[in-house]
N, C-alpha and C positions, 0 to 999 in steps of 0.2 A: 456701525450703521444703525443698529437697533436703538442704541442709546440716543443717537442724534434724532432718529425718528420720534422717539418718545418725548424728547425735549421739545421737538417742534409741535407735537400734537398735544402735549399736556402742559397746561399752565402750572407754574409753581413747582416744576420738577426738581429744581435745585434746592428747594426748601423742604424737601420731603423728610418726614420724620419716621420713627419706627412703626407707627400705626396710622390707620386712616379711620375716619368716622363717616358712616353712611346714614343719611336720614331716609328712612323707609317711606316710599311714596311721596317724598318731598313735603311731608306734613310736619310742621314744627311741633316741638314737644308741648309747648304752651300756646294756646290760642292767641295770647297777647304778644307772642314773639313774632318778629318779622323774619320771614324765611329768606335767606341769602343763598342763591344758587351755588352749589359746590363746583369747583373747577377740577374736573377730571377729563381725561381724554374721551373722545366720542367712540362709537362702536365700529368705526371703520377698520377693516383688516387690510394691511398693506404688506403683502409678501413679495411684491415686485421690487426690483432693484433700480429700475430706470423710470423716468418720465419722458414725455415727448420732447421736452425742452433740454433735458440734461443727458439724453442718451448718447449723442455724438461725442461731446467732450469727455464724459465720464468713461464711456467704453474705450475710447482711444487712449485715455490716460491709463486705464487698467491693462490694455494690451501692450502698450509700450513700456510697461514695467517689466515685461519679460525681456531678458537680456538679448536674445536673438533678434527680436523685433526691433529693439532699440538700436542694435548694431546695424541692421539693414537700413534703418531710418538715417543713421549717420552717413552710411555709404551713399544713399540717395541724395542727401543734402550736399555731400562733397561733389557728386556729379553735377548738381545744379550750379554750385558756386564756382568750382574749379573747372578749367578746360580739360576734361578727361577724354580718353579715346573712345569711350562708349557713351551712348545716349543715356540720359537719366531713365528712360523708359525701361531699359534692360533690368534694372534693379527695382525701379518704382512699380512696374506692373506686377512682378511676383509678390512684392510686399503688399501692394494694393489687393491682390487676390487673396493672400493669407488673411489680411486684416478684414477684408469684406466677408469672406466665408465665416470667420469666427464671429464677426459682428452680427451677421444674419442668423447664425445659430443661437447666439446669446439673446438677440432681439426677439426671435421667435419664442424661445423659452420664456422670456419675460412677458411677452404678449399673452402667452397661455396663463401665466400667473395673474396678469391683469384681468383676464376674462374670468378666471376662477374667483378672484377677489370680488368682482362686480356681481357675480352670481350670489355670493354670500351677502355682500353689503346691500344689495337691492331686494333681497327676499323680504317678504311681508311677515310681520310679527304683530301680536296683539298686546297692547299695554292697557292696564287698568287705570283710568283717570276719571275722577268724579263718579265713581261707582258704576262706570260703564266701560266697555272695551273700545279702544281706539286703534285702528290699524295704522301701522307705521312701517317705514323701511328699517331694516335691521341696523343700518349705520346710524340711525337717529336715536337709538336707545341711549339713555344716560344713566350714570350710576345713581341708584336710588329708585329707578322705575320698577314698578311691579309688573312682571311679565307672566302671561299665561302661555303654557306650552301643552299641546295635545299629544296623544299617543302617536308614536312613530315619527314625531318631529324632532329636529335637532335643536339643542339649546343654543340660543343666539349669542350668549355671553355667559360669564360665570355667575351663577345664581345661588343665593342662599334659599334653601328649600323651606317654604312656609306652610303650605297645605296642599293636599291632593284629594282626588275623588275617592281614595281609599279611606275608610273610617279609622284605620290604625295609623294614618299619617305616614305611610311608606310609599315608595315608588321603586320601580325596577329600571335599570339603566344599562345600556351596553356602551363600552368605551372602545370599540374596535378601531375607530378612526384615530384614537389617541395612543393607545398602547397595544392594539391588536387583540385584546381579550374579548372574545365573543360571548363569554358567559355573562349571565345577568348579575348585576351588583345591586344590593339593596341600599337605598338611602332613606334617611329619616328626617321628617319635618321637625321643626322646633316644637316641643311638647305643648306649649301654650298657644300655638297658632294653628294646630291641626284642625280645629273646628271651623276655621275661617275659610270655608270651601266655596263661597259664592263671591261674585264681584262686589256686592254691597258690603259683605262682611270683611273681605280682605282690604277694601278701601278704607274701612274704619280703623284699621290698625295704626297705632301711634307707637313708633319704636325707633331706636337707633342701633346701629351695628358698629362695633369697634373691632377691627381686624388688622392683621399684618399687612404690610405693603406687598404688592405683587412679587411673586417669586415663582420660578419655573417648575418646582417639584410638584408633580401631579398628585402625590399621595400625602402631602402635608398641607394643613391649613389650621390656623389658630385664630380664634375670634370669640366674641360674645355678643349677645343681643340683649338689649335692655328694653323691656316692654312697659309702656306707661298706660295706666288705667285711671279713670277719674275717681277721685276720693280713695285711692289705694296707693300703697307704696310701690315703686317700680320693681319689676321682677327681672333679674338677670339670669340668663342661661348661657352655658358654654356652647361654642360652635367648633366643630372639628371637620375633618374631611368627609365624614358620613353625612354632613349637612350641606355640602357644597356640590352643586351640579355644574359640571365643566362644559364650557363651550366645545362643540364638536361631538359630545356624547348624544345618544339617542334615547328618548323615553320609550319604554316598552311595558306592555301589559298594565298600563295605568291610563285611564281616560284623559285626565288632565292634571296639571300641577300649577301652583302659583309660586313664583320665586322673585326675590328682589335682586337687582343687578348690583354686584359689588366690584367686579372687575370687567372692564369693557375694552373692546378694540385690541390694541397692541399690548395691553396690560393683562389680557387673559392668559391663563397658563398655557393654552394651546399656542398662542402667538409667541410667548416667551420661549417655547421649545422649538421655534423655527431655526434658531441659530445652529449651524451645522457643527459636525465634529471637526477636530483639528485635522489639518491636512497631513496625509501620510505620503511619504516619498518612497518609491520603489527603488530597488537596486539598479534597475535598468536606467532610470533617470540619472542616477549618480554616474553610471558608466558613460551615458551620453555627454554629460558635462565634462567628464575627463577627456573624452575623445575630441570634444569641441576645442578644448584648450590645446591639444596636440595639433589639430588642424589650423587653429589660429596661429600657432607658432610657425607652422609650415607656410601659412599665408604671409606672415611678417617676414619670414626668411626669404621667400621668393621676391617680395617687394624690395627688400633691402639689397639682395643680390642684383636685381635688375637695375635699381637706381645707381648702385655703385658702378656696375659695368657700363652703364650708359655714359657716365662721366669719364670713366677710363677710356672708353671707345672714342668719345669726343675730344679727349685730350690729345689724341694723335692728330696733328694738323692736316694730314692727308685725308683723313676721314671727314673733314669739315669743308673741303673745297667745293664739292658739287653744289650747284645753286639750290637744289631741293633740300639741302641740309643747312643752309645758312640760317643763323638765328634771326628771329624777328626783332623789331625794335623793342617790343615789350620784354622779350627775353634779355636783350642787352641792357635794358634799364633796371632790371630786377636783380636784387641781391642774390648771390649764388646760393647761399644757405636757404633762402626762401624758395628759389627755383628747385633745389634738391628736395625740399619738403613737399612742394606741390607735385613734383614728379613721383615721390614716394606715395603720396595719396592717389595719384593716377594709377600707379601699378596696383595698389590695394584694390581700387575699383575694378581694374582689369581682371584680377584673380579672385575677386570676392565670392564668386560662385562655388568656390571650394567648400564654403560653409553652406550646408543645405537648409535654406529657409523653409522650404515646403515640407521638410521632414516632420516638423512639429504638428502641422495640420494633419498630415498622414497618420502620425502616431495617435493623435486625438480621435480621428475618425476610426482607426483600427480598434482602439479601446472601446469606443462608444458602440460601434456596430458589432464588435465581437462579443460584447456582453449579452447580446440577445440570444446567442447560441446556448449560453448557460440557462437562460430562462426558458428556452424552447426545448430543452432536453427532456424527452418523455420518460427516460429512465430515472430522472430525478423528480418525477411527479408522484405524489402520494394520494392514493385513492381515498384514504380515510378522511383526510382533511380537505381533499379536493384542491390542493395547491402544489405548486412546483417550486423550484429554486428562484431566488430573488437576488438581483444585483443592486446594491445600494451605492457602491463605489466602483466604477469601471476602471479607475486609475490603477488598480492593483491586480489586474488579471494575470499578468506575468509573474507576480509575486507568489501566486498559488503554485508555481512550479519550482520554487526555491525554498520551501519550508524545511526547517531542520528540527524545530521543537514544536510539539503539539501539546497544548495545555487544555485539558478537557474537564468539564464538570461531570459528576456521576449521575445524580438523580435527574431524570428527565432527558439526559443526554445519552449516557450509556444504557440507562434503564428506561422502562416505558413510562414511569411516573403514573402508572395505573395501579392503584393500591388495592390489596385484598387482605382482609383481616384473617390471620392464620391461627394465632393462639394467644393466650394470655396467662399470667400467673396472678394469684390472689393470696396474699399473706404467705408467699413461698410455695403455693400449690399450683401445679401446672394444669391448664385446661386447654383442650383443643377441639374435640369433636362434640357436636350437639346431637342428642338423641331426639329431642322434640322441644318445641318452644315451651311447653308446660313444665317439662322436667328440667329445663335449663341446661346446665353444663354437664359434660361427661369428662371425667379425668382421662388424661392420656396414659398409656402404658409406657414403661421405660424406667430409667434410672431415678426419676424423681417421685415415683409413686409412694415412697415411704413417708412422704410428708402428710399423707392423709388428705382429707377434704376440708376446705375452709368452711367456716360457719355460714349458714344460709344468709344471715344478715349482712355478712361481709361481701358475699357474692352479689347481693342485691345493691349494696352500697357502691360497689365497683361499677356495676352496669348503669346505675343512676348517674354516676360520675361521667361515664361515656356519653349518656344521653343529654347531659346538661352542660358539660364543659366544652363548648364549641361555638362557632358562629355560623353554623349551617342554617340555611333557609329552605323551606319546602313550598312548593307551589303545585296546585292541581295540574295534572298532566295535560288536560285539554285546554288549559290557558297558556301553556308554554309554547314558545315558538320553536318547533322542531325538537323538543326534548321528549324523550321516551322514558317513562318510569319503569319500575319493577312490574313484571306481568301480574303480580298478585296485589299490587296497590296502585291507586290512581293518583299518585303524586310523585314528584321527583325532588331529589336533594340538590341544592345549589350551594356551592362554596368555592372560594378561591383556592382552597387547600384540598387536594385529593386525599390526604391523610385523614382529615376530619370526616369526610364522607365515608371512608373505609371503616372508621371506628364506629360511626353511628349505625352503619349497616351491620357491623359486627354485633353491636348491642341488640339490634333488631333480630338478628339471627338467633340470639339466645333469650328472646322473649321480652325485651324492653325496647319499645318503639317510640321514637321521638315524633310527636304529632304537630309540632310547630310552635311558633311564638305569636301570641295575640294579646295586645294591650299590656305588654310587659309581663305576661304570664307564659311560662313554658309548660307545654302539656306533654306528658309521656303516658304510654300504656304499659302496665307491668305484666308479669307472667300470668297473673290471674285475670287478665283482660280488663283491669280496672284503670280508670284515668286518674292520673295524679297531676296536681297543679303546683307549680313553683313560681313565685314572683322573682323575676330577674331584676336584681338591684344594681349590680355593677358588672361590667366586663373589663377585665384587665388584659388587654389585647396582647397577642404574640408579637415579638420582634426578634430579629436575628441576634441581638446582643443578650437579651434575657433568656432566649431559647425556651420559653414556656408561656402559658396563658392560664388565666384563672377566671372564675365567675363567682359571684356572691349571690346566693338565692335564699329566699325565705319560704319555708314549708307552710302548709295550711295550718299546722299546729303552732306556728310561730318560731320554729327553730331557724337559726341563721347558720348557713353552711357555706364554706369556701371550698370549691373543688379546683384543683390545679393539675395540669398535665404538661409534660415537657421532657427534654433530654435528661438522661440519668445524671449527667454532670451538673445539670442545673437543679434537679430535684433533690438528690441525695444530701447536699450540704444543708438543706432546709427542712429535713425531717428528723425524727428521733433516730439516733445512730444505731440503736439496738434492732431497728426494724429493717435495716438495709441488707444484711448479709445474705439472707435466704433469697430475696428478690434479685440481688446482684448476680447470683449464680445463673439464674434464668436469663437475665438480660445479656450477660456475656455469651451464654450458649446460643441464644437467638441471633446475636450479632455475628457470631462465628458462622452461623448458617446463612448469613447474608440478609437477614430481616432488618427492617427499620424498627427500632424500639422506642417506646415512650413510657415514662413512668407516671403513675397517677397517685395523687395525694389529696388529703382533705384536712380540714379542721373545723371545729364548731366554734362560733363566735358568740360572745355575750352581747347583750344589747349595748352595753357601755363601749365595748371594743368596736362594735359596728358603727356606733355614732361617731367615734373618733375617726375611724377610717372614712366614713361618709363625708365628714367635714373636711378632712385633708384632701380627699379626692376632688371634692367640689372646688376647694380653694385652688388646687393645682389646675383643674380644668378651666377655671376662670382667668388664670394668668395669661397675659398676652406676651410676656417675655419669659424665655426659658421654660415654657410649659412642659416640654418633653422631659427635661432634667428633673423638674419638680415631681412630675407624675412617676418617673422611674424610681425616685426615692420613696414615694408612698407605696409603690408596688413592692419594693424591696422589704419595707417594714411589714407590710401586710402578709406577704408570702413567707412567713417565718414560723418555726415551731409547728410544722404540719405533721400529719401522720401518714405514713406510706401505706397505700392499699395494695397496689400491685403494679403490673407492667403489661404492655401490649406488644405484639409482634405483628408487623404488617409487611407483606411481601411486595416488592417492586421488581418485576421481572426484567431481565435484560432485553434490550431492543433487538429486533431481528438483525442478524449479521453484524452485530457490534464486535463480537470476538474476531470474526474474519477480517473486519475492517482494521482493527488494531494490529493484527498479524501482518496485513498488507502494508500498513504504515511503517512497521518495524522493518519489513523486508525492503522498503524503499529508502531505508537509511534514516528515518525519522525517529527521534526519541519521544515517547509519549509519557506525559506526567498527568496524573489524576489529582485534581484539586477539589476537595469536597468538604462540606460542613458536617458530614456524618461522622459517627464514631469510628474508631480505628478498626474494630473487628468486622463491622458491617462492610466498610469500604474495602478491607483486605479480602474478604470473601468475594466481593464483586470483582476485584482485580484478578483473582484466580479464575473466576468464571469467564471473564472476557479475555483471558489469556495475556493480560498485561504481565502477570507473574506466571512463570512456568514452575512445575513441580521441582525442577532442578535449580531454580533460582535461590540463591542464598540471600536472605533478607537481613538488612541492617536497620535497626530501630533507633530512632531518636525521639522518644516520646516521654510523657510525664511518668510513665511506668518504669522506663529504663533509667531516666535521669534522676527520678525521685523528687520528693517534695521538701526535702530537708534544706537547711541553710547552706549545705554543701552542694546544692544542685548545679551551680555553675562550674564548680571544680569537677563534678562527675561528668558534666557535659563536655568539658575540655578533655577529660580522659577518654571518653567515647569517641570524640572527633579524631583525636590523635591515633587511637587504636584502629578505627576504620580507615583512616588515611594511610597508615602504615601497611595495613593488610592489602589495600587496593594498589598501592604503589609497588609493593613486592609482587603482586599477582599480575599486574597489567603494565605493559611497557608504556612509557610516557608518550602522550600525544602532543606533537609540536604545534598543531594547528589550533589549540584552544578548544572551545566547545564546538566540535565539528561532528558531522553526521556519521562517519564510519568508525566502527570499533571492532576489535578482534579479541575475543575472550576465551580463555580456557575454562573459566567459571563465570556464569552470569550472576550479577549482583543486582538487587533491588533495594531501594531506600524507602523507609516509612518515617515520616515526621509529622508531628501534630502542631497545632497553632501555638500552644504555650511555649514549646521548645523553639519554634521558629522565632518567636518574640525575643527569646534569650539570645539567639544567634544574631539577629539583626540589631538588637538594642542591648548589648552587654552592659552590665553595671561598671562603674568607674574602677572599682577595686577587684574586678574579676581577674582571674589568672591569665587570661588571654584576650586581647582586643581584636584579633584577626579571625574570629570565628567565621565570619562571612566568607573569607577567601578559602579557608580549609573546607567549609561546607560546599563551596562551589567545586572544588577539586574532587570531592567525594562524588558529587552529582555527575561530574564529567565521566567518571569511571562506571557509573551504574547504567544499566540498560533501561530501567524504568524507575519512576519515583512516584510515591503516593503521599500526598499531603492531606491529612484529615483534620477535622475540627478547625477548618479555615474560616476566618471572617472574610467578607468581600474585599476589604482593603488588603488583607494579607495575600489573597489571590493575585491582586495587582502587583504587590511587592515582589512576589516570586517571579512573575513574568518580567517585571522591570529589571530584576537582578540578573536574569539570564540574558535579556536583550542587550543590556549595557556591558556585558562582559567582553573579554578579549575575543576578537574575531567577529563580533556583532552578528551572531547567528540569527537567521530569520525565524521569527516566532509566530505561532498561530494559536489563538484561543477560541474555544467553542463551548457554548453553554446555552441554556434555555430560559433562565430565570433572571429576575432583577438583580439578584446577588452576583450574577456573572458579568454584569455590564462593565464593572471597573476593569476586569482583566481583558474583556473584549476590546475596550478602548485602548488599553495599554499595549497590546500586541501589535506587531507589524500588520497582521491580517486578523480581523475579527469575524467569526462565523456565529450566527445565531440560529438556534433550533426553534422551529415554529411549534413549540410544545404546549403543554397544558398549564404552565405557570405564567401565562400572559405572554405578551409580545415585546416586552421591554428589550430583551436581548436581541431579537431580530431587528427591532427599530434602530438600535444603536450599533449594529454590526455593519461590516462591509459587504457581507454576503449572508443570505439566510437559506437554509435547506430544511426540508420536512423532517428528515431522520439523520441520525449519526452515520448510517451506512452510506449515505449519499456523499459523505466526505471523501470516500475512496475514489469515486469517479471525478469529483470536483478537482482533486489534487493530481491524481495519477494520470488522468486523461486531459481534462481541460487545462489544468495548470501547466502540465508538460508542453502541450501544444501551443498555448498562448506564449509561453516563454520562447520556444523555438521560433515561432512566427515573428515576434517583435524583435528578437535578437537578430534574426536574418534581415529584417527590415532596416534596422539601424546600421548594420554593417554594410548592407547593399547601398544605402544612401551615401555613405562616405565613399565607398568604392566607386560608384558611378560618377560622383562629382570630382573625384581625383582623376578618373579617366577623361573627364570633360575639360579640366583646367590644365593638366600637364602639357598637352600639345600647345595650348595657348602660351605657356611659359617657355617651351622649347622654341616656339616661333620667334620669340624676341631675340634669340641669338642669330637669327637670319634676317632681321629687319633693323639692325642697329639699335635695338632697345628703344625704338621710337614709339612704343605703346600702341602699335598697330594691332587691332583685334584680328584674330584668325577667323572668327565666326561672324556671320551677319547678326545684327541686333535682334531680328525676329527669332533666330535660333537660340540666341542667348536667353531671350525672354521665355520661350516656350519649352525649353528642354526639361525643366523640372515640373512645370505646370501641366503640360499636355502630353509630351512624347513619352515620358518614362514614369509617370505617377500612378496611373491606373493598374498596370500589371503588378507592381509590388503591393498595392493595396489589396487587390484580389488574392494575391499569394498569402498575405499576412492574415487574411480572414478565412481562407479555405484550405490551406495546406495541411495535409496529414502525412508526414514523412513515415509514420508507423501507424498501422491500423489501430483504431480506438480500443477495440476488444483486446488487442495484444497489449496495449499500454495498461489497461485495467487489470489484466490477468497476470502480467509480469511486472511487479512493482520495482524490480531491480533496474528497469529502464529509467526510472525516475532519477537515479543517481548519475546517469550519463550526462545530465544537464545541470547537476547540482552545483552549488557554489558559484553561480553566475558563469558557468564554464564557457558559454558561447560569446561572452562579452569581456573575457579576460584579454590581457595584452597580447598573448600569443595568437589567438584568432584575429585580433585587430591588426596585428602586423602582417598576418597572412593576407587579409583582404587589402591592406595598404600596398603590399608588394605586388599583389595581383593587379590592382588598379594602376600602379606605376608601370608594370610590365606591359599591360595592354595599351596604356597611353603612349609608351615608347613605340610599340608596334604600329599604332595608328599613325603617329607623326612620321616616323622614319620610313615606314612602308610606303606612304603616299609620297614622301620626299624622294625616295629612290624611283618611284613610278615616274615622277616628273623629270628624271634624268633622261627619259626616253623623249627624243625630240619629235617623234612622229605620232603623238597622241591623236591628232586629227588627220583626216584624209588629205587636207590641203597643206600639211606640213606645219601649221601653226601650233603654238603651245597654249595651254590653259593659263589663265591669270590666277592671281592670289585668292580671289573669292571662290574660284572653282576648287583650288587647293583646299581651302577651309571647308567647302561643302562636301568634298569627298571624305575628308577626315571626319566630319560630323555624321555623314551617312554610315560610315563604318562603325562609329561610336554608338549611334542609336541602335543599329541592328545587333551589335555585339552585346551590349548590356541587356537588351531585351531577350536575346536568345540565351544568354547566360542564366537568366531567371527561368526560362523554359527548361533548361537542363537541370536546374535545381528543383523543379516542380515534380513531386512524386504522386500527387493526387489531382488528376485532371478532371475539371468539370467544364460544362459549356461556358461558364463565366470566364474561366482561365483562357480558354481558346478565344473567346470574343475579345477580351481586353488585350491579350498579347498580339494576336494577328491583326486585330483592329487598330492598335496603336501604331504598328508598322505601316499598315495601309494608310492611316491618317497622316503619318509623316510624309509618305510619298505624295499623297493627294495635296497636302498643304504646300509642299515644295514646288509642285507643278503650278499650283494656283498662285502662290506668292511670287514666283518668277515669271508667270505668264501674263501678268497685268501690269500696266504702267500706273503706279500709284501717285496721284497728284499731290498728296501731302508729304511725299518724300523729296528732299532736295536732290538726291542722286538715285538713279535707277541701277545701282550696281549689281543687283541680283536678277535683273531682267534676263530671262531665258537661260540663266546659268545652269539650273538643274537639268532642264530638258537637253541642253547642248552637251552637258557632261555625259549623259547616258547614250549619246550617239557614238561614243568611243568604245570599241570592244575591249581595249586595254583597260579602261576604267572598270568595266564590268568584271573582268577577270581579277583585277587588283582588289576590288571590294570583296569578292567571294574569297580570294586567297587570304586577305588580311583578317577577315572574320574567322576563317578556319584556324589560322595561326594563333589568333588571340584566344580562341576557345579550346585549342588542342590540349593544354594542361588539364582543363576540366574534363574533357572527353577521356583522356588517358586515365585519370583518377576513377571515373565511373566504370571504365572497362576493367581495371584492376580490382575494383570493389566487387563487381559482379563475378569475376573469376573466383575471388576469395569466398563469396557466399555460396557458389556452386560446390566448392570443395567441402564446405561445412555441411551442406544439405545432402542427406543420405537417402531421402525418400521424396515422394510428391509433396508439394506445398500444402501444409496443413497447420493451422494455428491451434496448438493445444490450449485448453482452458485450465489454468492452474487454480485450484480451489483453495488449498491450504499449503502452508510452507513449514519446512523443518530446517532449522539451522544446521549447516555442516561447515566444514573448515573453509571451503572455497565459495560459499554463497548459499543459495537457497534452492531446494529441489522440491518436487511434488511429493507429498507424503505417501501417496499410494504407490507410485513407481517413479524412479529417477528419470528425469527427462533432460535433454540438453537445454541449457539456459537460452531463452529466446534472445537475450541481449547479445549472445555470440553469433546467432544467425543474422540478426538485423542490427549491426552496430551503428551508432549514430556518429557520423563524421562531424566533429566539432568544427573543423576548419571549413 
């Protein structure tokens, strides 16, 4: 759709090449050149799907692509074409209702999109033309226009930042509407255009921009600007994401900026991100499709049986003698095979209501309306961020109740992502506590004190590295929107990385304060309260692959220094090897304590070395093709042969109740895997803290440390896999069900694996000793209660999820994370949960659900997930049940009318049964039912397993509902049939006719299926009372009204006064009440027996204990403080 829209809006789309050239201000490079207007799409945003002219055909086409709608369309056409026993209205009206409701819903949603588009497209913007500002509508912006944007305004298109009111050529931007990040981001104007801060000056600019074609990645941009000056050589400058101002972002704390439009309309990055995530199908949908096939087979069987028996019955000459059974001329002239086929279609039409057409609309409404209860849940509201839970995909509500595997990130998900500088080591000497800012460091006491104190110059070098090697920005506190700085300073630190802020604050704590960046000079204040200036020459930015960042600075004395910080695995191979050992001891100890560690290194550059690096970096930055690869190679060459200074330790505290939540998930039968990019020791410590691993858990390691780095590492890996596999197979009985939720262990096992070993398992070499590493690894995972995957790249996280998701048994997976590196695994899992954390909102934007904290996952799954599954499972089974009750009497009636296709029910009843008489009670039930108290569901996680593995939509409960529907259908028909054996139903001795017979059956049917739902309801609200009793009252009212009026549009008034006349018979009243009771007696008996069983289990007054923590025992989980009776025994869920 998007591609078609772009091709329609953009001329020359098919001839697109790798780059585009933009003429700034539409000013030709040479005055002698003639300017030819460039052909790019305009700035109109089109997020709507329909127009006034294509809505009807396009919407109908999309709706009839659904198999059920198409099926009922065929049935309707058969009724129109073939002489069927029922009116086309009986199937046409329900189909029309379903199509109309869906069309209105989709049309309204699209109208809202049209309205939102018009608000954006018609907004006023200011364009600089001929050295003055011209006001235009946003949709009229063209590529190359110079646009002025003022403070707190939204950028109307993607702009290259040229100049601002700030003298340093910077501006601050929030991208909350794009990625949810509310913190300020600093963007930089092109260095040569920062002085052009007036309309006249900016209009005099002559330049062209070469950049990549539009692509949706918000954080990538490659381009260059070529500036032309009279009598001078053109100047080329590289352009990156820091120079691009995105449409939808908002300008903050800057009076105004000038920018040139490079991407407009549907080619902006915001518009390219409109495309939704791939559709996920829940297990309930798959069950519905399977049940539909069964009922379709039942429908075909009924039609086949009736067609066959009709011709068997008619083959007896005595059955064809009465005048009313004589064949018409049309029947006599038609081939017998054709007559049989048309009869078969007629029976299909007669019984087609066994397929519940309105179920799809009801399910959609239940999912859509039910999702609001998650958003409205006050217990899932976080006061700190002032936000609650968010539902991005309501189609998976019931899947929350079926999760078997939980894959979670660590930093920002299990932990707070609120960093605090704890300690550091310099040249192998450990430092922790500060005596005063002037004195600087104070050594810690303990086992490392024998190293002595590092040289003063090395201490200062380390602190200068912390102050200079970062991308932190500072801003005066009174100029910030809602940011509060340190009480002793009047500024605040701004950064996308909490780690960097923690390190800069740590350096400040020890006497070296970062004062900011101004005109490419970084200012710091040292321990002597002196200001030091460093010219910032280059920043080698951090990325997840390199896992490090560097800066190159020049001191006032002319020294050239490179400072680098990053993960130990990234720094150690690039420093002098003799410097590593002492620092490595501290890094490993800090990691064992659960701290996040970073190593710091430096090297001094000669002018010749710097000139080479500068030339290579500029060449790489100017490249339009493969820029990232070229820059990565320069970074690799530059960050070599460094000298290690020391390491830092930053604490990231566990989130509130994260340990209790993991315990509850384990108790609910879910296996929890932690997938993190952190080093093993840090992640392992966190796993113990959050109780993923218990002290009794035996840990199995598959890491670079255990496998080794030698050429035999694949052989060693094979040995370890076989050793662990053998140990687990001997210890634990085989689980037949594949990767399923329940496990029974005499010894708990946990697995730890790192990214490099995972790569060996998933991608073994051709000459390796075993090619089935993956299968063995999966079997080991099956036997482990918890798994920790550390040093994981984002794509490896997705690989892990995909591997488990696609294994035997297809277990339901859930991924939860808070950062951009978690998006891949969130999209891969059956259910993706985003945390509204401090690493931006990419995770929550790409997730199916978003919650403020990890602890909210407990209620989301154990309460909401459990209830939504039970509700929709009951809805699905109830729809099939009530339609079988509805159609079975119609089928039985054919045995008493010579298979003449005579309908049992009036057309009005056929039409309104699913639409009006029985639809609202089940909708209310599926939205409001709480068969178990929410607090009980949350506090007793074992109840979650009662509905696991799609328990309520398996074949056993399906057959139960089917037999129940068949039993009640038999009771309805034969109960009324035997009633009609009484020849004195009326006072005058007359008997009722066939329409009265059908009306009595229908009355018993409506009351029985509605009262059945009332018996199933455990949580009564005024809404349940209103729709249940209101539906029954409406049926009675409608029957009186329909039979009390002579309708001129009907050829026959066969229902006239039938219902009122029927109720004049006392026998009819008694029969209706008796048949309802007989039909519901099995249900009533089950309820009585269940209550007796519950009373026998209950020894005291009704009280719901709150289970806080759990301890594994042989037969389940009990409260740690004192053993209590498992609540699931008190309140068992009846699956049938």
